[in-house]
Structures are given as structure tokens and as C-alpha cells.
LOFIMI-66107 format. One record per residue (C-alpha): residue number from 1; chain; x, y, z. Coordinates in nm, 2 decimals. Last residue first. Example, Ala and Ser with C-alpha at 12.3 -4.5 7.8 and 13.67 -1.06 7.14 Angstrom:
BEGIN
[atom 2,'A',[1.37,-0.11,0.71]],
[atom 1,'A',[1.23,-0.45,0.78]],
end
This chain:
BEGIN
[atom 74,'A',[1.54,2.95,5.16]],
[atom 73,'A',[1.51,2.90,5.53]],
[atom 72,'A',[1.14,2.64,5.48]],
[atom 71,'A',[1.28,2.38,5.30]],
[atom 70,'A',[1.03,2.08,5.10]],
[atom 69,'A',[0.93,2.37,4.89]],
[atom 68,'A',[1.30,2.34,4.72]],
[atom 67,'A',[1.30,1.95,4.71]],
[atom 66,'A',[0.93,1.98,4.49]],
[atom 65,'A',[1.09,2.23,4.26]],
[atom 64,'A',[1.36,2.00,4.15]],
[atom 63,'A',[1.10,1.71,4.05]],
[atom 62,'A',[0.92,1.92,3.86]],
[atom 61,'A',[1.22,2.03,3.72]],
[atom 60,'A',[1.29,1.67,3.59]],
[atom 59,'A',[0.99,1.62,3.47]],
[atom 58,'A',[1.01,1.88,3.26]],
[atom 57,'A',[1.35,1.75,3.11]],
[atom 56,'A',[1.22,1.45,3.10]],
[atom 55,'A',[0.91,1.54,2.85]],
[atom 54,'A',[1.15,1.77,2.70]],
[atom 53,'A',[1.30,1.43,2.62]],
[atom 52,'A',[1.01,1.25,2.50]],
[atom 51,'A',[0.95,1.54,2.27]],
[atom 50,'A',[1.23,1.57,2.03]],
[atom 49,'A',[1.29,1.15,2.07]],
[atom 48,'A',[0.90,1.17,1.90]],
[atom 47,'A',[0.99,1.47,1.66]],
[atom 46,'A',[1.29,1.31,1.55]],
[atom 45,'A',[1.07,0.94,1.47]],
[atom 44,'A',[0.88,1.13,1.28]],
[atom 43,'A',[1.16,1.29,1.07]],
[atom 42,'A',[1.32,0.99,1.04]],
[atom 41,'A',[1.02,0.79,0.91]],
[atom 40,'A',[0.95,1.06,0.70]],
[atom 39,'A',[1.31,0.99,0.52]],
[atom 38,'A',[1.27,0.61,0.50]],
[atom 37,'A',[0.91,0.67,0.32]],
[atom 36,'A',[1.09,0.99,0.05]],
[atom 35,'A',[1.41,0.71,-0.01]],
[atom 34,'A',[1.18,0.43,-0.08]],
[atom 33,'A',[0.94,0.66,-0.31]],
[atom 32,'A',[1.28,0.75,-0.48]],
[atom 31,'A',[1.36,0.41,-0.54]],
[atom 30,'A',[1.58,0.12,-0.50]],
[atom 29,'A',[1.79,0.32,-0.22]],
[atom 28,'A',[2.14,0.29,-0.20]],
[atom 27,'A',[2.20,0.63,-0.06]],
[atom 26,'A',[2.35,0.73,-0.40]],
[atom 25,'A',[2.08,0.59,-0.56]],
[atom 24,'A',[1.80,0.83,-0.37]],
[atom 23,'A',[2.07,1.18,-0.41]],
[atom 22,'A',[2.07,1.07,-0.72]],
[atom 21,'A',[1.65,1.04,-0.75]],
[atom 20,'A',[1.63,1.38,-0.52]],
[atom 19,'A',[1.85,1.57,-0.78]],
[atom 18,'A',[1.65,1.45,-1.04]],
[atom 17,'A',[1.33,1.54,-0.92]],
[atom 16,'A',[1.45,1.88,-0.84]],
[atom 15,'A',[1.24,2.10,-1.17]],
[atom 14,'A',[0.93,1.95,-1.07]],
[atom 13,'A',[0.92,1.76,-0.68]],
[atom 12,'A',[0.55,1.88,-0.66]],
[atom 11,'A',[0.44,1.49,-0.81]],
[atom 10,'A',[0.73,1.35,-0.58]],
[atom 9,'A',[0.62,1.53,-0.28]],
[atom 8,'A',[0.20,1.38,-0.32]],
[atom 7,'A',[0.34,1.02,-0.38]],
[atom 6,'A',[0.50,1.03,-0.06]],
[atom 5,'A',[0.19,1.17,0.13]],
[atom 4,'A',[-0.05,0.93,-0.05]],
[atom 3,'A',[0.11,0.64,0.13]],
[atom 2,'A',[0.14,0.36,-0.06]],
[atom 1,'A',[-0.02,0.01,-0.06]],
end
């Protein structure tokens, strides 16, 4: 099953299509579709990783605030 988002991206390449095809073949992809599929997958993974990192930072901030609340002298 083909992803319509990827097909739409390929259709809208116009003058950059040759460049993207060369880049895809240089990276070892068999088709332009496979190249964009991998590219989108990596972007989604990067977004998920960034969100997890932000959640981790937020939870660390919350624990630091809780520690400060315990002391009445500061």
C-alpha cells in the first residue's frame, strides 16, 4: 500500500526530481518512493525523540521544585 503523502511529495518535486533521484540512488535506495518513505520515518522518529527529551526535562524541573519546597529557610 502506497502512502498518498509520499506520492504527493514526489509529484510536487518538478525541477528537483533529478537531484532527489541522484541523492536517493547515492544513498542506496531502489526508488524515489523508498527514499522519501525513509526520510519521513526519520523525521517522525526525531520528533518523537525530541518530545521524550522535553518530557524528561520537564519532569526533572518538577522534581527540583519539589525539593525546594521542603526547606522553609530558603
